[in-house]
C-alpha positions in Angstrom: -39.3 61.3 -30.4 -38.3 60.9 -26.8 -39.7 63.3 -24.2 -36.2 64.3 -23.0 -35.5 65.4 -26.6 -38.6 67.5 -26.7 -37.8 69.0 -23.4 -34.3 70.0 -24.7 -36.0 71.7 -27.6 -38.1 73.8 -25.3 -35.1 74.6 -23.1 -33.3 75.8 -26.3 -36.4 77.9 -27.2 -36.2 79.4 -23.7 -32.6 80.3 -24.3 -33.5 81.9 -27.6 -36.3 84.0 -26.1 -34.1 85.2 -23.2 -32.2 87.3 -25.7 -35.1 89.7 -26.3 -36.0 92.6 -24.0 -37.7 96.0 -24.4 -34.6 98.0 -23.4 -32.1 95.9 -25.3 -31.9 92.8 -27.6 -28.6 91.0 -26.9 -27.5 88.2 -29.2 -26.0 85.2 -27.4 -23.7 83.5 -29.9 -24.1 80.1 -28.1 -27.9 80.0 -28.9 -28.8 77.7 -31.8 -30.0 79.1 -35.1 -29.5 82.8 -34.3 -28.3 83.6 -37.8 -31.7 82.3 -39.1 -34.1 83.6 -36.5 -32.7 86.4 -34.3 -33.2 89.4 -36.6 -36.5 88.0 -37.9 -37.9 87.7 -34.4 -37.0 91.3 -33.6 -38.8 92.4 -36.7 -41.9 90.2 -35.8 -42.1 91.7 -32.4 -42.2 95.2 -33.8 -44.6 94.2 -36.5 -47.0 92.5 -34.1 -48.8 95.8 -33.4 -49.7 96.0 -37.1 -51.3 92.5 -36.8 -53.1 93.4 -33.5 -53.2 96.9 -32.3 -53.0 95.9 -28.6 -49.8 94.0 -29.2 -47.4 96.9 -28.6 -43.6 96.0 -28.4 -43.7 96.5 -24.6 -46.5 93.9 -24.2 -44.9 91.4 -26.6 -41.5 91.7 -25.0 -43.1 91.1 -21.6 -44.8 87.9 -22.8 -41.5 86.8 -24.5 -39.5 87.4 -21.3 -42.2 85.5 -19.2 -41.8 82.5 -21.4 -38.0 82.7 -21.4 -38.1 82.4 -17.6 -40.8 79.6 -17.7 -38.8 77.4 -20.1 -35.7 77.1 -18.0 -34.8 73.5 -17.4 -35.3 73.6 -13.7 -38.9 74.9 -14.1 -39.7 72.2 -16.7 -38.2 69.5 -14.5 -40.2 70.6 -11.5 -43.4 70.8 -13.5 -43.0 67.4 -15.2 -41.8 65.6 -12.0 -45.4 65.5 -10.8 -46.6 63.2 -13.6 -46.0 59.7 -15.0 -45.9 60.2 -18.7 -44.7 56.7 -19.5 -48.3 55.5 -20.0 -49.3 58.1 -22.6 -50.5 56.7 -25.9 -49.8 59.4 -28.5 -52.9 60.9 -30.0 -53.8 64.1 -31.9 -55.0 67.0 -29.9 -56.8 70.0 -31.5 -56.2 73.4 -30.0 -58.5 76.4 -30.6 -56.5 79.3 -29.2 -57.6 82.7 -27.8 -55.8 85.8 -29.0 -56.4 88.4 -26.3 -52.8 88.7 -25.2 -49.5 87.7 -26.9 -48.8 83.9 -26.9 -51.8 83.2 -24.6 -52.2 79.7 -26.1 -48.5 78.7 -25.9 -49.0 76.7 -22.6 -51.5 74.4 -24.3 -49.2 74.0 -27.2 -46.3 73.1 -24.9 -48.4 70.8 -22.8 -49.6 68.7 -25.8 -46.1 68.2 -27.3 -44.3 67.6 -24.0 -46.7 64.8 -23.1 -46.0 63.0 -26.4 -49.1 63.9 -28.5 -49.4 65.6 -31.8 -51.0 69.0 -32.0 -53.3 70.6 -34.6 -53.6 74.3 -33.9 -56.2 76.8 -35.0 -54.9 80.2 -34.0 -57.0 83.2 -33.3 -57.0 85.9 -36.0 -55.7 88.2 -33.3 -52.5 86.2 -32.6 -51.5 84.2 -35.7 -47.8 84.9 -36.1 -45.9 84.6 -32.8 -46.7 81.0 -32.0 -46.1 79.9 -35.6 -42.7 81.6 -35.4 -41.8 79.7 -32.2 -43.1 76.5 -33.7 -40.8 77.0 -36.7 -37.9 77.6 -34.4 -38.6 74.4 -32.5 -38.8 72.4 -35.8 -35.5 73.8 -36.9 -33.9 72.8 -33.6 -35.3 69.2 -34.1 -36.9 68.5 -37.5 -38.7 65.4 -36.0 -41.1 67.8 -34.4 -42.5 68.7 -37.8 -44.4 65.4 -37.7 -46.1 66.5 -34.5 -47.1 70.1 -35.3 -49.8 71.2 -37.7 -51.5 74.6 -38.1 -54.9 74.8 -39.8 -56.7 77.8 -41.2 -60.1 76.1 -41.7 -62.3 73.7 -39.8 -60.6 71.7 -37.0 -60.6 68.0 -38.2 -58.9 64.6 -37.5 -58.3 64.9 -33.8 -58.9 62.7 -30.8 -59.3 65.4 -28.1 -59.6 69.2 -28.0 -58.7 72.1 -25.8 -60.7 75.2 -26.8 -60.7 78.7 -25.3 -63.3 81.3 -26.0 -66.1 83.4 -24.6 -69.1 82.1 -22.7 -71.0 82.2 -26.0 -68.5 80.3 -28.1 -68.1 77.8 -25.2 -71.6 76.7 -25.7 -70.9 76.1 -29.4 -67.7 74.2 -28.4 -69.5 72.1 -25.9 -72.0 71.0 -28.5 -69.6 70.5 -31.4 -67.0 68.6 -29.3 -69.5 66.6 -27.2 -68.2 63.3 -28.4 -64.5 64.1 -27.8 -62.5 64.4 -24.6 -62.2 68.2 -24.1 -61.3 71.1 -22.0 -63.5 74.1 -22.8 -62.5 77.4 -21.3 -64.9 80.3 -20.8 -64.7 83.9 -19.6 -63.0 84.4 -16.3 -61.8 87.4 -14.4 -59.3 88.0 -11.6 -60.0 90.0 -8.4 -58.0 91.7 -5.7 -59.0 91.6 -2.0 -57.8 94.7 -0.1 -57.8 95.2 3.6 -56.5 98.7 3.9 -53.2 97.5 5.3 -51.4 97.4 1.9 -48.3 99.4 1.5 -47.7 101.9 -1.3 -45.5 99.3 -3.1 -48.2 96.7 -2.8 -50.6 99.0 -4.6 -48.1 99.9 -7.2 -47.7 96.2 -7.9 -51.5 95.8 -8.0 -51.3 98.4 -10.8 -49.2 95.9 -12.8 -52.0 93.3 -12.3 -54.5 95.8 -13.6 -52.7 97.5 -16.6 -50.5 94.8 -18.0 -51.7 93.9 -21.5 -54.1 96.9 -21.1 -56.3 94.6 -18.9 -57.2 92.2 -21.7 -56.1 89.0 -20.0 -58.2 86.7 -17.8 -55.4 87.1 -15.2 -55.8 90.9 -15.1 -57.5 92.2 -12.0 -60.9 93.6 -13.1 -62.5 93.9 -9.7 -61.5 95.0 -6.2 -63.1 93.9 -2.9 -62.6 96.5 -0.3 -63.7 96.9 3.3 -66.5 99.3 4.2 -65.2 102.8 4.5 -62.1 102.1 2.4 -60.0 105.1 1.4 -59.2 104.9 -2.3 -56.7 107.8 -2.2 -53.6 105.6 -1.6 -54.7 103.4 -4.4 -55.0 106.3 -6.9 -51.6 107.7 -5.7 -49.9 104.3 -6.3 -51.3 103.6 -9.7 -50.3 107.1 -10.9 -47.1 105.3 -12.0 -49.2 103.9 -14.9 -50.6 107.2 -16.1 -48.9 106.9 -19.5 -51.3 104.2 -20.5 -53.8 106.9 -21.5 -51.4 108.1 -24.3 -52.0 104.8 -26.2 -54.9 105.6 -28.6 -56.8 102.3 -28.4 -56.8 102.5 -24.6 -57.7 106.2 -24.6 -60.6 105.6 -26.9 -62.0 102.9 -24.6 -61.5 105.1 -21.6 -63.5 108.0 -23.2 -66.2 105.7 -24.5 -66.8 103.7 -21.3 -66.6 106.8 -19.1 -69.2 108.5 -21.3 -71.5 105.4 -21.1 -71.2 105.3 -17.4 -71.9 109.0 -17.0 -74.9 109.0 -19.3 -76.3 106.2 -17.2 -75.8 108.4 -14.1 -73.4 105.9 -12.5 -71.3 107.2 -9.7 -67.6 107.0 -10.6 -64.2 107.4 -9.1 -61.9 108.7 -11.8 -58.2 109.7 -12.1 -58.3 110.6 -15.9 -57.0 107.2 -17.0 -59.0 104.7 -15.0 -62.5 104.7 -13.7 -63.7 102.8 -10.6 -67.3 101.8 -10.5 -69.2 100.1 -7.7 -70.6 96.9 -9.3 -71.3 93.3 -8.3 -70.1 92.0 -11.7 -66.6 90.6 -12.3 -66.0 91.6 -15.9 -65.3 95.3 -16.2 -64.6 97.0 -19.5 -61.2 98.2 -20.6 -60.0 101.2 -18.7 -62.4 100.5 -15.8 -62.2 98.4 -12.6 -65.3 97.4 -10.6 -65.3 97.4 -6.8 -67.5 96.0 -4.1 -67.5 96.6 -0.4 -67.4 93.8 2.2 -68.3 93.7 5.9 -66.7 90.5 6.9 -63.6 88.8 5.4 -64.9 85.3 6.2 -68.2 85.9 4.4 -66.2 87.3 1.5 -64.1 84.1 1.3 -67.3 82.1 1.2 -68.6 84.3 -1.6 -65.4 83.8 -3.6 -65.6 80.0 -3.1 -69.2 80.0 -4.3 -68.3 82.0 -7.4 -65.0 80.3 -8.1 -66.2 79.3 -11.6 -66.1 83.0 -12.6 -62.7 83.7 -11.1 -59.3 83.0 -12.7 -57.1 84.1 -9.7 -57.3 86.1 -6.5 -54.7 88.7 -5.5 -54.2 89.7 -1.9 -51.6 90.3 0.8 -52.4 87.0 2.5 -56.0 87.9 3.1 -57.2 84.9 1.2 -55.6 81.5 1.3 -53.7 80.5 -1.9 -54.0 84.0 -3.3 -51.3 85.5 -5.5 -49.0 88.3 -4.4 -49.6 91.7 -5.9 -47.8 92.2 -9.2 -47.6 88.5 -10.1 -50.8 87.6 -12.0 -49.1 87.8 -15.4 -46.2 85.6 -14.4 -47.8 82.2 -13.8 -45.7 79.1 -13.3 -46.0 76.2 -15.6 -48.1 74.4 -13.0 -50.5 77.3 -12.6 -53.3 76.0 -14.9 -56.0 78.1 -16.4 -59.4 77.6 -14.7 -57.6 75.3 -12.2 -57.9 72.4 -14.7 -54.8 70.3 -14.8 -54.0 70.2 -18.5 -51.2 67.6 -18.2 -53.4 65.2 -16.3 -56.1 65.5 -18.9 -53.6 64.8 -21.7 -52.2 61.8 -19.8 -55.7 60.3 -19.5 -57.1 60.7 -23.0 
């Protein structure tokens, strides 16, 4: 199957996904296979929360819309134009996917197929249904893809290379188990925001999106703030008040109550607005409903610290304070060429 044909399938998938939004699902009669898939996908979106309590319709719709935008033909062309795929020798690539946010493993799935390889997918128990649905849609668009897509429930077998995502603990297992295969092994990472005190109210509202989207469960969610000595947190708390309704979601509320109680019993000093706690801490990984913060004296010294600890950081958000940082509010809208852990997945797949 030619790469151009595979690209057309993903463009068609993007058109299919563009029909679904939280405020309104609008059927486009020119989209292929709507009679078979449209109503079933609406049902799946609303059933997703029964499969994973964190996958509320709002969060799933957001992920779906993000992929609808990413899979536009111009984006795919811009992404693929940087690579020579003519030398790829088709192989079988195993994927072990995470399940912390909806469709988190879809980029790896797309990358393997678009480069001409076959994919064997082991989904997370937390996100088993969405990616399989999209795979079935792709196969219906072009049945030749069925030869290239396999899902497995058991042990991952019969593959030439692997991309595995997990925690720091599971990564050690992956590194041992896959030591004889070309691999990308992804570990825990977190994202940070660097504030200077010059941010506008809108900047800080957008930062709230980076913190609260997917309830903070993604590696691209901001879990730590770096702030200058003497920083006034009042404008921050005023801005993120827009996200106050997060506390009405039971799973989030339970985490807020539990983590706040643990902090208080340990006599930690907290800043608190009744739906988010801020704790001064040098660590990067904060628990759900909490964000850590750390003071800095000198922005240049902070930049060096971030460079030295880059292996713990997924992305950095700032208003231009740090080179190559992401604007506020954009962490959960990565481009196709924004690779997890800064590892070029397509280059890896070309070389195996």
